C-alpha positions in Angstrom: 135.1 150.4 137.3 136.7 148.2 139.5 138.8 151.3 140.4 135.8 153.6 141.3 134.5 150.3 143.4 137.6 150.4 145.5 137.3 154.3 146.1 134.0 154.1 147.5 135.0 151.2 149.9 138.4 153.3 150.8 136.2 156.1 151.7 134.4 154.1 154.3 137.8 152.4 155.6 137.0 148.7 154.6 139.5 146.5 152.7 137.6 145.7 149.6 138.0 143.5 146.4 136.1 144.1 142.8 135.9 141.1 140.8 135.0 142.1 137.0 134.0 139.5 134.4 132.8 139.5 131.2 131.8 135.9 129.5 130.6 135.6 125.5 129.5 132.0 125.1 128.5 129.8 122.3 127.0 126.3 122.2 125.1 124.3 119.1 123.8 120.9 118.7 123.6 118.9 115.7 121.6 115.4 115.3 121.1 113.8 111.7 122.8 116.7 110.1 120.4 119.1 111.2 121.0 121.8 113.7 118.7 120.9 116.7 119.9 123.9 119.3 122.1 126.8 118.8 122.8 129.2 121.7 124.5 132.5 122.0 124.8 134.4 125.1 126.9 137.3 127.3 126.9 138.5 130.1 128.8 141.1 132.6 128.7 141.6 136.0 130.7 142.8 139.2 131.3 141.1 142.8 132.4 142.9 145.2 134.0 141.5 148.7 134.5 143.7 151.6 136.1 142.7 154.6 135.2 144.8 157.9 136.7 143.4 161.2 137.2 140.3 159.8 133.8 140.1 158.6 132.8 139.6 155.1 130.3 141.3 153.1 129.6 140.5 149.3 127.2 141.9 146.8 127.4 141.9 142.8 125.6 143.4 140.2 125.3 143.1 136.3 124.6 147.0 136.2 127.9 148.4 135.9 127.0 152.3 136.0 128.4 154.4 138.6 125.8 154.4 140.6 125.1 150.8 140.8 128.5 150.0 141.4 128.2 152.6 144.7 125.0 151.0 145.6 126.7 147.8 145.2 129.6 148.3 147.6 127.3 149.8 149.9 125.0 146.8 150.0 128.6 144.6 150.6 129.5 146.6 153.5 125.9 146.5 155.3 126.2 143.0 154.8 129.3 142.8 156.8 127.7 143.7 159.7 125.4 140.7 159.8 128.4 137.9 159.4 130.5 136.2 162.0 133.9 137.2 162.8 136.7 135.4 161.5 140.6 136.2 162.0 141.3 134.3 158.7 139.2 136.2 156.3 141.8 138.5 154.8 142.4 139.7 151.1 145.6 138.8 148.9 148.4 141.2 149.4 151.1 142.4 147.2 151.5 143.8 143.8 152.4 140.6 141.8 154.5 140.1 138.4 152.1 137.6 136.6 153.3 135.0 134.4 153.2 135.4 130.8 151.0 132.6 129.1 149.2 132.1 125.8 145.2 132.1 126.8 143.6 133.5 124.1 143.4 131.7 120.6 142.1 134.2 117.6 141.2 131.2 115.5 138.1 130.4 117.7 136.6 134.3 117.5 137.6 134.2 113.6 135.7 130.7 113.0 132.4 131.8 111.8 129.1 129.8 113.2 128.9 127.8 109.9 132.4 126.5 110.3 131.6 125.6 113.9 128.4 123.8 112.8 129.9 121.9 109.9 132.3 120.6 112.9 129.7 119.0 114.5 128.0 117.6 111.1 131.9 116.0 110.5 131.9 114.1 113.6 128.4 112.7 113.0 129.7 111.5 109.4 133.2 110.1 110.4 131.1 108.1 113.2 128.9 106.6 110.9 131.5 106.2 108.4 133.5 104.3 110.6 130.8 101.6 112.0 127.8 100.9 110.0 126.3 99.6 113.4 126.1 103.2 114.5 122.3 103.8 114.2 121.7 106.8 116.1 123.5 109.8 117.0 121.9 111.7 119.8 123.8 114.7 119.5 127.0 116.3 118.2 128.1 119.5 119.7 130.4 122.5 119.6 130.8 125.0 122.0 133.2 127.7 122.9 133.8 130.7 125.8 135.4 133.5 126.0 136.0 136.0 128.9 137.7 139.0 130.2 138.5 139.2 134.0 139.8 142.1 135.8 140.6 142.0 139.5 141.4 144.4 141.9 141.4 145.3 146.0 142.7 147.7 148.4 146.0 145.4 149.2 147.8 146.2 145.8 146.3 143.4 143.7 145.5 144.5 139.9 144.9 142.0 137.6 143.6 141.9 133.9 143.4 139.1 131.5 141.5 137.6 128.6 141.2 133.9 127.7 138.7 131.5 125.6 138.8 127.8 124.9 136.4 125.5 122.9 135.3 121.9 122.6 133.2 119.3 121.1 131.6 116.1 122.1 129.3 113.5 120.7 126.8 111.0 121.9 125.7 108.1 119.7 124.2 104.5 119.6 125.4 101.3 117.7 123.1 98.3 117.6 123.6 95.0 116.7 121.2 91.7 117.0 119.0 93.3 119.2 121.7 94.9 121.7 122.2 98.5 121.8 125.3 100.3 123.4 126.3 103.9 123.7 129.5 105.9 122.8 130.8 109.0 123.7 133.9 111.4 123.1 134.9 114.7 123.9 137.9 117.1 123.5 138.5 120.3 124.7 141.3 122.8 124.0 142.4 126.6 123.7 143.2 126.0 119.9 140.4 125.6 117.3 142.8 124.0 115.1 143.2 121.6 117.6 139.8 120.1 117.2 139.4 116.9 115.0 136.1 115.8 114.4 137.2 112.6 112.4 139.2 111.5 115.9 136.0 112.3 117.6 133.6 110.5 115.8 135.8 107.5 115.6 136.3 107.3 119.1 132.7 107.3 119.7 132.2 104.8 117.2 134.7 102.5 118.6 133.4 103.2 122.3 130.0 102.0 121.4 130.6 99.0 119.0 133.3 97.3 121.2 130.5 97.2 123.9 128.1 95.2 121.9 127.3 92.2 122.9 128.8 92.7 126.5 127.8 90.4 129.6 128.2 90.1 133.2 130.9 88.0 134.8 131.3 86.1 138.1 132.4 88.5 141.3 136.3 88.5 141.6 139.6 90.6 142.6 141.2 91.2 139.7 144.2 93.6 138.3 142.4 96.3 136.6 143.5 99.0 134.3 141.3 102.4 133.9 141.7 104.1 130.7 142.3 107.9 130.8 138.3 109.1 130.6 137.7 106.9 133.9 141.0 108.0 135.6 139.6 111.4 134.9 136.6 110.8 137.0 138.5 109.3 140.0 141.1 112.7 139.7 137.8 114.9 140.1 137.3 113.1 143.5 141.0 113.0 144.3 140.9 117.0 143.7 138.2 117.2 146.3 140.4 115.5 149.0 143.6 117.7 148.5 141.2 120.9 148.6 142.6 122.5 152.0 139.3 123.5 152.9 138.0 119.9 153.0 141.1 119.0 154.9 140.6 121.9 157.4 137.2 120.8 158.3 138.2 117.1 158.4 136.2 116.0 155.6 139.1 114.3 153.5 140.9 111.1 154.1 143.8 112.7 153.9 143.6 115.2 156.9 146.9 115.3 158.7 148.8 113.1 156.1 151.2 115.8 154.9 154.7 114.3 154.4 153.4 110.8 154.4 153.2 108.2 152.0 149.6 107.8 150.8 150.1 106.2 147.5 152.4 103.8 145.6 155.9 105.4 144.4 154.3 105.4 140.4 151.9 108.2 141.7 152.6 111.8 140.9 149.8 114.4 141.3 150.5 117.8 139.9 148.4 120.9 139.6 149.8 123.5 137.3 147.7 126.6 136.4 150.0 127.4 133.4 150.3 123.7 131.6 149.5 124.9 128.3 148.1 121.5 127.3 145.3 122.1 129.5 143.3 125.6 130.2 146.5 127.9 131.8 145.7 131.0 132.6 148.1 133.5 134.8 146.1 134.1 138.1 143.6 132.7 140.1 140.0 134.0 141.0 141.7 136.1 143.6 144.2 137.5 141.5 147.2 135.3 142.8 149.7 134.5 140.4 149.2 130.7 139.2 151.6 128.2 139.5 152.8 124.7 139.5 152.3 122.7 142.5 153.6 119.5 143.3 150.6 117.3 145.4 151.5 114.0 145.6 155.5 113.2 144.6 156.4 109.5 144.3 153.5 108.6 146.7 154.3 111.2 148.8 151.7 114.0 150.2 153.8 117.3 149.4 151.0 119.8 149.5 147.3 120.8 149.6 145.1 123.3 147.3 144.6 126.8 148.9 143.0 129.7 148.4 143.9 132.8 150.6 141.5 132.1 153.2 142.9 128.8 153.7 146.5 129.5 153.4 146.1 132.0 156.0 144.6 129.6 158.4 147.5 127.4 157.9 150.2 130.0 157.8 151.2 129.0 154.4 150.9 131.0 151.1 148.1 130.5 148.5 149.0 128.0 145.7 147.1 130.2 143.4 143.9 127.7 143.4 141.1 130.2 144.3 138.0 129.7 141.5 134.6 131.3 141.3 131.9 130.2 139.2 130.8 133.5 138.1 130.9 136.8 139.5 128.1 136.5 141.5 129.9 133.9 143.7 132.6 134.1 146.5 135.9 132.0 145.7 136.7 129.0 147.0 139.3 126.2 146.8 139.5 124.4 143.5 142.0 122.5 141.0 143.6 123.9 137.9 144.8 121.5 135.5 145.1 118.5 137.9 147.2 115.8 136.1 148.8 112.3 136.7 150.9 110.6 134.1 153.9 108.2 133.5 156.5 106.6 131.3 154.6 103.7 130.4 152.8 103.0 126.8 149.3 101.9 127.5 149.7 98.7 125.6 152.1 97.3 127.4 149.9 97.8 130.7 147.5 95.3 129.0 150.1 93.1 127.6 151.5 92.4 131.1 148.5 90.6 132.5 147.5 87.3 132.6 144.0 88.2 133.3 142.3 91.4 134.3 139.6 94.0 133.5 139.9 96.7 131.3 137.5 99.7 133.2 136.2 101.7 130.3 133.2 103.5 132.0 132.1 104.3 135.6 128.7 104.8 136.9 128.1 107.2 140.1 131.3 108.4 141.1 129.5 111.3 143.3 128.5 108.9 145.8 132.5 108.0 147.1 132.7 109.2 150.6 135.8 111.6 150.7 136.1 111.3 154.2 136.2 107.4 154.4 137.5 107.1 151.1 135.0 104.4 150.3 133.3 103.9 147.0 130.9 101.2 145.2 130.2 102.4 141.3 128.4 100.9 138.6 131.6 99.8 135.8 131.4 98.6 132.4 134.8 97.5 130.2 136.2 94.5 128.5 138.0 91.6 130.0 142.0 91.1 129.5 143.0 87.7 128.9 146.9 86.4 128.4 147.7 90.0 127.6 144.8 90.5 125.3 141.4 92.8 125.6 138.6 90.0 124.5 134.9 90.1 125.3 132.8 93.3 126.6 131.5 93.4 129.9 128.7 95.1 131.8 126.2 94.8 134.6 129.2 94.9 137.2 130.1 97.0 140.0 133.9 98.1 141.4 134.4 98.8 145.0 136.7 99.4 147.1 138.8 102.5 149.1 140.1 105.6 147.3 143.2 105.6 149.7 144.2 101.5 148.8 143.2 102.6 145.1 146.3 104.9 145.6 148.7 102.4 146.9 147.8 99.5 144.5 148.7 102.0 141.4 151.6 99.7 139.8 152.0 101.7 136.8 150.6 104.9 134.9 150.7 105.3 130.9 152.1 108.3 129.0 149.1 109.1 127.2 148.2 112.3 129.0 144.7 113.6 127.6 143.0 116.4 129.5 139.1 116.3 130.1 138.1 119.9 130.8 140.7 120.5 133.8 141.8 117.0 134.3 144.6 115.5 132.6 144.6 111.8 132.7 146.9 109.1 131.4 146.1 104.8 131.7 146.7 103.7 135.0 147.0 99.9 136.1 145.9 98.9 139.7 147.1 95.7 141.5 143.8 94.8 142.7 140.1 95.9 142.7 136.9 94.2 143.9 134.6 93.4 141.1 130.9 92.3 141.6 129.1 90.4 139.2 126.8 87.6 138.9 
């Protein structure tokens, strides 16, 4: 099918790319031991991108018949006549040898729907058994996704791959003495056998239970520790800052800082599309081989993330970071397995502090300004006194600047965990502004 599309485009003397995607997904939710929802869906389609004298045309179709493919190519070519010319609009060139990486777990496919429902029920049971203050499990969910991707273009790209992944999450509420607090936990993996409903349920119960009786504190400037789930939220913003597209549009505070010190020496950020601990895949959404890219090394900004367009604009090679939401969308820059990790035991980061704040949740990270780096978000956590976690805290804000935050990191934990495509560890900050009562 992809070859047919390129043949049609070649006859009209335009550069073209065919992106073919098949997806199958399963999602289910359990509450009170009963299945509340179960969804199974699949879709397939092809996106056609053509480049005609620097103009891009794009069209897609979920009808994969020969006639529909020809019409889709013709439609994309017609659209190109109405778009603006940009000399950086090019397709990746060359015939690549792709890295060998494990992307498909037969165990996900072989497990029955009943077994997957059982995992969700078990997570709920373990949560309730761990802490009798858990009164409501709003949802205990399981989901998985399988996909086949084929990318071909008239410049020599020919890539095909198959992958899948699965995950669980649970959201619950614990109550005591008139107070109610929520707890959330999630896991994702490319291996069905990695899922542990016991660990998931207990983690959520602990998170809810430790927050009961939380109170506000006076405003202060304190050393702070972010647990991995919170670090991952900040990592999502950092990934936007190193997007070459944002940098080129001056929508990133890191624009113009390549090769400069932008973080503390203990900070090392890596984007690795082949990391087996995350969700690896041999190529990106344009068929460029995935690779390991050092973004920040010992505090120095070494690279941005590029797709073909942004790389052409900067005169560099694509880092293999083109992504698409579906076959219905054009590619854009996106992080793959974006990680921060270090050598320290997380317990040691706490025990070293005479006083500090352990951040367990943040709310409103989407309001952070990627240009200035300023942020002010709601937060919850636990006070640290004499090297120990003492009482829970809520009703506060934390505020600062992402640039200063990177400079203030003085320790990074070795407890790397993946939250989707974000690999995060515990980090400790010298100082952070806390707004309280």
